[in-house]
C-alpha positions as CSV (number, residue, x, y, z in Angstrom):
1,M,-47.5,-58.1,-39.7
2,N,-49.3,-55.8,-42.0
3,Q,-46.7,-53.0,-42.1
4,Q,-48.9,-50.5,-43.9
5,R,-51.6,-50.8,-41.2
6,L,-49.0,-50.9,-38.4
7,N,-47.5,-47.6,-39.7
8,L,-51.0,-46.0,-39.8
9,I,-51.6,-46.9,-36.2
10,R,-48.2,-45.5,-35.2
11,E,-49.0,-42.3,-37.0
12,N,-52.3,-42.1,-35.0
13,M,-50.4,-42.8,-31.8
14,K,-48.1,-39.9,-32.5
15,K,-51.2,-37.6,-33.1
16,A,-52.6,-38.8,-29.8
17,G,-49.4,-38.2,-28.0
18,L,-49.0,-41.9,-27.1
19,H,-45.5,-43.6,-27.2
20,Q,-46.8,-47.1,-26.4
21,I,-50.1,-48.9,-26.4
22,I,-51.4,-52.4,-26.0
23,V,-54.0,-53.8,-28.4
24,T,-56.1,-56.6,-26.8
25,E,-59.3,-57.1,-28.8
26,T,-59.6,-60.0,-31.3
27,E,-60.5,-57.8,-34.3
28,P,-57.7,-55.2,-34.2
29,V,-55.2,-57.9,-33.4
30,F,-56.3,-59.7,-36.6
31,Y,-56.2,-56.4,-38.5
32,L,-52.5,-56.1,-37.7
33,T,-51.3,-59.7,-37.6
34,G,-53.8,-61.8,-39.6
35,I,-54.1,-63.9,-36.4
36,W,-57.7,-64.5,-35.3
37,I,-57.9,-65.5,-31.6
38,A,-60.9,-65.3,-29.2
39,P,-59.0,-65.5,-25.9
40,M,-62.0,-65.8,-23.7
41,E,-60.8,-65.5,-20.1
42,R,-57.1,-65.7,-21.0
43,M,-54.9,-62.7,-21.6
44,M,-53.9,-61.7,-25.1
45,A,-52.0,-58.4,-25.7
46,L,-50.1,-56.9,-28.7
47,Y,-47.6,-54.3,-27.4
48,L,-46.7,-51.5,-29.8
49,D,-44.3,-48.6,-29.2
50,D,-43.1,-45.7,-31.3
51,S,-39.7,-47.3,-31.8
52,G,-41.1,-50.0,-34.0
53,R,-41.2,-52.8,-31.4
54,V,-44.1,-55.3,-31.6
55,V,-44.5,-58.0,-28.9
56,F,-47.4,-60.5,-28.9
57,F,-48.3,-61.9,-25.5
58,G,-50.4,-65.1,-25.7
59,N,-51.2,-68.4,-24.2
60,K,-49.4,-71.5,-25.6
61,L,-52.9,-72.8,-26.4
62,F,-53.2,-70.1,-29.1
63,G,-50.6,-71.8,-31.3
64,L,-48.9,-68.6,-32.2
65,Q,-46.4,-68.7,-35.1
66,P,-43.4,-66.4,-35.4
67,Q,-43.7,-63.4,-37.8
68,E,-41.1,-61.1,-39.1
69,G,-41.0,-58.0,-37.0
70,M,-42.9,-59.4,-34.1
71,E,-41.7,-60.9,-30.9
72,V,-43.8,-63.7,-29.3
73,V,-43.9,-64.2,-25.5
74,E,-45.9,-67.2,-24.5
75,H,-47.3,-68.3,-21.2
76,T,-49.3,-71.2,-19.8
77,D,-52.3,-71.3,-17.6
78,S,-50.1,-71.5,-14.5
79,D,-48.0,-68.4,-15.4
80,D,-48.7,-64.8,-14.6
81,P,-49.0,-63.2,-18.1
82,V,-49.5,-59.8,-16.7
83,A,-46.1,-60.0,-15.0
84,Q,-44.5,-60.8,-18.4
85,L,-46.2,-57.8,-19.9
86,A,-45.1,-55.6,-17.0
87,Q,-41.5,-56.5,-17.9
88,T,-41.9,-55.0,-21.4
89,V,-43.8,-51.8,-21.0
90,A,-41.9,-48.6,-20.4
91,P,-42.6,-46.3,-17.5
92,G,-45.0,-43.4,-18.0
93,V,-48.2,-43.2,-20.1
94,L,-49.5,-46.5,-21.6
95,G,-52.6,-46.6,-23.9
96,I,-55.0,-49.3,-22.9
97,D,-57.9,-50.8,-24.9
98,E,-61.1,-49.6,-23.4
99,T,-62.4,-53.2,-23.3
100,W,-59.4,-54.7,-21.6
101,P,-60.7,-56.6,-18.5
102,S,-60.0,-54.8,-15.2
103,R,-58.5,-57.9,-13.7
104,F,-55.5,-57.6,-16.1
105,L,-55.3,-53.8,-15.7
106,I,-55.3,-53.9,-11.9
107,G,-52.6,-56.6,-12.1
108,L,-50.5,-54.4,-14.4
109,M,-50.8,-51.4,-12.1
110,K,-49.8,-53.5,-9.1
111,H,-46.7,-54.8,-10.9
112,R,-45.8,-51.4,-12.4
113,P,-46.9,-48.4,-10.3
114,D,-44.7,-46.2,-12.5
115,V,-47.1,-46.8,-15.5
116,Q,-50.0,-44.4,-16.1
117,P,-52.8,-46.2,-18.0
118,V,-54.9,-44.0,-20.3
119,A,-57.6,-44.7,-22.8
120,G,-55.7,-46.0,-25.9
121,S,-58.3,-47.3,-28.3
122,L,-58.4,-44.2,-30.5
123,P,-55.3,-44.9,-32.7
124,V,-56.7,-48.3,-33.7
125,E,-60.3,-47.0,-34.2
126,Q,-59.0,-44.2,-36.4
127,A,-57.2,-46.8,-38.6
128,T,-60.0,-49.5,-38.8
129,M,-62.5,-46.7,-39.5
130,Y,-61.2,-46.6,-43.1
131,K,-61.4,-49.9,-45.0
132,D,-58.6,-50.6,-47.5
133,E,-59.5,-52.4,-50.8
134,E,-59.1,-55.9,-49.4
135,E,-61.5,-55.0,-46.6
136,R,-64.0,-53.4,-49.0
137,Q,-64.1,-56.5,-51.2
138,R,-64.7,-58.7,-48.2
139,M,-67.6,-56.6,-47.2
140,R,-69.0,-56.6,-50.7
141,E,-68.9,-60.4,-50.6
142,A,-70.5,-60.5,-47.2
143,S,-73.3,-58.2,-48.4
144,A,-74.0,-60.4,-51.4
145,I,-74.6,-63.3,-49.0
146,D,-76.9,-61.1,-47.0
147,D,-78.9,-60.2,-50.2
148,A,-79.4,-63.9,-51.0
149,C,-80.3,-64.6,-47.4
150,V,-83.0,-62.0,-47.1
151,D,-84.4,-63.2,-50.4
152,M,-84.7,-66.7,-48.9
153,A,-86.2,-65.3,-45.7
154,I,-88.9,-63.3,-47.7
155,H,-89.8,-66.4,-49.7
156,S,-90.2,-68.2,-46.3
157,V,-93.1,-65.9,-45.4
158,K,-96.1,-68.1,-45.8
159,A,-99.2,-69.3,-43.9
160,G,-98.4,-70.8,-40.5
161,A,-94.8,-69.5,-40.4
162,T,-93.4,-68.3,-37.1
163,E,-90.7,-65.8,-36.3
164,R,-88.5,-68.6,-34.9
165,E,-88.9,-70.8,-37.9
166,I,-87.8,-68.0,-40.3
167,S,-85.0,-67.0,-38.0
168,T,-83.7,-70.6,-37.9
169,K,-83.7,-70.7,-41.7
170,V,-81.6,-67.6,-41.7
171,E,-79.1,-69.2,-39.3
172,N,-78.8,-72.3,-41.4
173,F,-78.4,-70.3,-44.6
174,F,-75.5,-68.4,-43.1
175,K,-73.9,-71.6,-42.0
176,E,-74.3,-73.2,-45.4
177,K,-72.7,-70.1,-47.1
178,G,-69.6,-70.4,-44.9
179,C,-70.1,-67.4,-42.6
180,D,-67.9,-67.4,-39.5
181,K,-70.8,-67.6,-37.1
182,L,-74.4,-66.5,-36.9
183,G,-74.5,-62.9,-36.0
184,F,-78.1,-62.0,-35.5
185,S,-81.5,-62.6,-36.9
186,I,-84.4,-60.2,-36.1
187,V,-87.7,-61.5,-37.5
188,A,-90.6,-59.4,-36.1
189,M,-94.2,-59.9,-37.2
190,G,-97.0,-57.5,-36.6
191,A,-96.9,-55.6,-33.4
192,N,-93.5,-57.1,-32.6
193,G,-92.1,-55.0,-35.4
194,A,-92.5,-52.0,-33.1
195,D,-89.6,-53.3,-31.0
196,P,-86.5,-52.5,-33.0
197,H,-84.5,-55.3,-31.3
198,H,-87.2,-57.9,-30.9
199,D,-86.1,-61.5,-30.2
200,A,-87.8,-64.0,-32.6
201,D,-90.4,-66.1,-30.7
202,D,-93.2,-68.4,-31.6
203,T,-95.5,-65.6,-32.9
204,V,-97.5,-67.0,-35.9
205,L,-97.8,-65.0,-39.1
206,K,-101.3,-63.6,-39.8
207,E,-102.8,-61.7,-42.7
208,G,-102.0,-58.0,-42.6
209,D,-98.8,-58.4,-40.7
210,S,-95.7,-56.4,-41.5
211,I,-92.5,-58.5,-41.1
212,V,-89.3,-56.8,-40.2
213,I,-86.3,-58.9,-41.3
214,D,-83.0,-57.6,-40.0
215,I,-80.1,-60.1,-40.5
216,G,-76.3,-60.1,-40.6
217,A,-73.3,-62.3,-40.0
218,P,-69.5,-62.1,-40.4
219,F,-67.9,-63.6,-43.6
220,N,-64.1,-63.9,-43.6
221,H,-64.3,-61.8,-40.4
222,Y,-66.2,-58.9,-42.0
223,W,-69.8,-58.2,-41.3
224,C,-72.9,-57.8,-43.4
225,D,-76.1,-56.2,-42.1
226,M,-79.4,-55.3,-43.8
227,T,-83.1,-54.9,-43.1
228,R,-86.1,-55.3,-45.3
229,T,-89.8,-55.1,-44.3
230,V,-92.5,-56.9,-46.2
231,F,-96.3,-57.4,-45.7
232,Y,-98.4,-60.6,-45.7
233,K,-101.5,-60.8,-47.9
234,T,-102.5,-57.2,-47.5
235,A,-101.0,-53.8,-46.5
236,S,-103.2,-51.1,-45.0
237,E,-103.2,-47.5,-46.2
238,E,-101.2,-46.5,-43.0
239,Q,-98.7,-49.4,-43.5
240,R,-98.1,-48.2,-47.1
241,K,-97.7,-44.6,-46.0
242,V,-95.2,-45.5,-43.3
243,Y,-93.3,-47.8,-45.6
244,E,-92.9,-45.2,-48.3
245,L,-91.8,-42.6,-45.7
246,V,-89.1,-45.0,-44.4
247,R,-88.0,-45.9,-47.9
248,Q,-87.8,-42.2,-48.8
249,A,-85.8,-41.5,-45.6
250,N,-83.4,-44.3,-46.5
251,E,-82.9,-43.0,-50.0
252,A,-82.6,-39.4,-48.9
253,A,-79.8,-40.3,-46.4
254,I,-78.0,-42.4,-49.0
255,A,-78.2,-39.6,-51.5
256,A,-76.6,-37.2,-49.0
257,V,-73.6,-39.4,-48.3
258,K,-70.4,-38.0,-49.7
259,P,-66.9,-37.3,-48.3
260,G,-66.4,-34.0,-46.5
261,L,-69.7,-33.9,-44.6
262,P,-70.2,-34.7,-40.9
263,L,-72.1,-38.0,-40.3
264,R,-74.8,-36.1,-38.5
265,E,-75.9,-34.7,-41.9
266,F,-77.0,-38.2,-43.1
267,D,-78.9,-38.7,-39.9
268,L,-80.7,-35.4,-40.3
269,A,-81.5,-36.1,-44.0
270,A,-83.3,-39.3,-43.0
271,R,-84.9,-37.8,-39.9
272,K,-86.3,-34.8,-41.9
273,V,-88.3,-37.0,-44.2
274,I,-89.9,-38.8,-41.3
275,E,-90.6,-35.7,-39.3
276,D,-92.1,-33.9,-42.3
277,G,-94.3,-37.0,-42.8
278,G,-95.6,-36.6,-39.2
279,Y,-93.9,-39.6,-37.6
280,G,-90.8,-38.0,-36.1
281,E,-91.6,-39.2,-32.6
282,Y,-91.7,-42.8,-33.8
283,F,-88.2,-42.8,-35.3
284,T,-86.5,-43.7,-32.0
285,H,-82.9,-44.5,-32.8
286,R,-79.9,-43.2,-34.7
287,T,-79.8,-43.6,-38.5
288,G,-76.9,-46.0,-38.5
289,H,-73.6,-47.3,-37.2
290,S,-70.2,-48.0,-38.6
291,I,-69.4,-51.6,-39.4
292,G,-66.4,-53.8,-40.4
293,M,-64.8,-56.5,-38.3
294,K,-67.3,-55.6,-35.6
295,E,-71.0,-55.4,-36.2
296,H,-71.1,-52.0,-34.5
297,E,-68.1,-49.8,-34.8
298,K,-67.4,-46.1,-34.2
299,P,-68.5,-43.5,-35.3
300,P,-72.3,-43.6,-35.3
301,V,-74.5,-42.0,-37.9
302,A,-76.3,-39.9,-35.3
303,S,-77.5,-36.3,-35.0
304,D,-74.7,-35.3,-32.7
305,C,-71.8,-36.9,-34.6
306,D,-69.3,-34.4,-36.0
307,V,-67.0,-37.0,-37.5
308,I,-66.3,-36.2,-41.2
309,A,-67.1,-38.8,-43.8
310,R,-64.0,-40.0,-45.7
311,P,-63.5,-42.5,-48.4
312,G,-63.3,-46.1,-47.0
313,M,-65.8,-45.6,-44.3
314,V,-68.6,-48.2,-44.2
315,F,-71.8,-47.6,-42.2
316,S,-75.5,-48.5,-42.1
317,I,-78.4,-46.3,-43.2
318,E,-81.4,-47.7,-41.3
319,P,-84.3,-45.4,-40.6
320,G,-87.4,-46.8,-39.1
321,I,-90.9,-46.0,-37.8
322,Y,-92.2,-48.0,-34.8
323,L,-95.9,-47.7,-33.8
324,P,-96.4,-49.4,-30.5
325,G,-99.1,-52.1,-30.5
326,K,-99.4,-51.9,-34.3
327,F,-96.4,-52.5,-36.5
328,G,-92.9,-51.3,-37.4
329,V,-91.0,-50.6,-40.6
330,R,-87.2,-50.5,-41.0
331,I,-85.1,-50.4,-44.2
332,E,-81.4,-50.8,-43.9
333,D,-78.4,-50.7,-46.3
334,L,-74.7,-50.6,-45.9
335,V,-72.9,-47.8,-47.7
336,L,-69.2,-47.4,-48.6
337,V,-68.0,-43.8,-48.8
338,T,-66.2,-43.2,-52.1
339,E,-64.3,-40.3,-53.6
340,D,-67.4,-38.6,-54.8
341,G,-70.4,-40.2,-53.1
342,C,-71.1,-43.7,-51.9
343,E,-71.4,-47.3,-53.0
344,V,-74.5,-49.2,-51.7
345,L,-73.3,-52.6,-50.8
346,N,-76.8,-54.2,-50.6
347,K,-78.6,-54.8,-53.9
348,Y,-81.9,-56.2,-52.8
349,P,-84.9,-54.1,-54.0
350,K,-86.7,-51.7,-51.7
351,D,-90.1,-51.6,-53.5
352,L,-93.0,-52.4,-51.2
353,I,-93.6,-56.1,-51.3
354,V,-96.9,-57.8,-50.3
355,V,-96.3,-61.5,-50.1
356,E,-99.3,-63.4,-51.4
């Protein structure tokens, strides 16, 4: 058990008025125990209370090893793991992960009608929101792989290339570099770039296309994520104008990042540049999302987010302009909030590139 992290979550439990919670998602369980398990349909639960008790409920298939300060309660596929959990929890309020499957929650309520389940993800979210030095270094390493991967992808932009071919090269690159799995690979050529979440298909590259390349994967369980947009053979006057607006919006938001400000200020900084440039209606999403063990974490970098930036937060800055039927441009970096500003984790250049 990571006692420092455990103590932080207990402090957050106290602030939330929770005396007991169960942690059931793969990522926060790993955050506390160093054990990475994807339980699929099976139950996994880490019970924490304010007395210091920690109990890990897991299937024997998980191969759990004892840890100091943590009880282990195992079950088989023929057992009722919810009944085991029900014997441990105390009556009254119990914090539940917001993603815990209802089949387990309903079973627990049946076994223990004296237990009142409430939303209990906040103590963990408030802890994982701030990355410690070990986590920061893992994310720097992951972003270095992403920089190399996007360079490879851009050099794969050539006559006859398809979105799917470049996307497959990205997948293979991540595998070769030891990433835990392929996360995502958005490669969107021409008009497809106007769809922010386009799935790569057999579209063939043609002269004058913009190519939006948005890629990321987890490395040592921590995610990277970045986007670059390039052009093939030529870039029109409008494409150049839109690109420069998006680049300026990205840089304006990054320049605004510092501790003590609400995250909405960074969204507004990017949005103002694009609105002043006359393309506000085509910036159709928030400026960014927090990231760590999950690709998308809370809080968002959005115009309605009042969460205050603090050192250790990591989030994306990814403004975009999307012109339906024509093209799209997005530029994305990950930033780490520091004591006096931010550290940009991605190092790949953002100058306009026309691939010849």
